N, C-alpha and C positions, 0 to 999 in steps of 0.2 A: 552844443549839445545832439541836437537833432544830427547834424550836420556827421559826424563823428561816427552816431553809429551808422548811417545811411553809408558811411565807406567801409564800416567794419564788414557792413553784410554784401558789399560787394567784392570785396576781397575774397570775402570765403565763399560768396558762389562763384568767383572765377577759379577760386584751386581748385573748388569740387569737378564745375566743366571740367575743366583740363584732368582729370584723373578720370573720370567720365568718358572723357576723349580716348584719355588711352585704356582702359580697360578695353570700352569697342575696339579700337584696332589692335589687339593683343588675342581677341575674341576670333575676330573677322569680321563682325560688322564692317567696319569702314576699312572699304579698302587702300590697301600706300601708295595708291595714285592721287590719292587727296592727302599724302601726309604735307604737304607743303602749305597745304591750304590751310590746314591746322596749325604748321608748325609755326605760320605767319598768326593767326591769328590768337594763337595760346603766346606768342612774344608779347605780340603790343599789349595782351591783357598783363600779364608779369609786369610789366614795365611802368604801366600804367596805375597796375594796383601797388607795385615799389616806390610809384608820387605818392601817389591817395595817402598809404602808410606814413610815407614820410611826412607828408601835410599835416597828417592826423594827431603823431605821436608829436609835430616841432611849430607845425606850421599856427597854430593860435597862443603861443608864450608870450608875443608882443602887444597881445592887447590885455 
């Protein structure tokens, strides 16, 4: 049960982080030259978040 809670927290914080980066870029705090780096990080987090959510929903059914 604790593992699922940690996965949910990780997914939520990742989403918040992606939103914050997007807002900072819109305001101009983060320059657009950083975009490829952030896109890579956010893309990786979205993929891993999807994997965690899938595992959290379906991973423990067999046990």
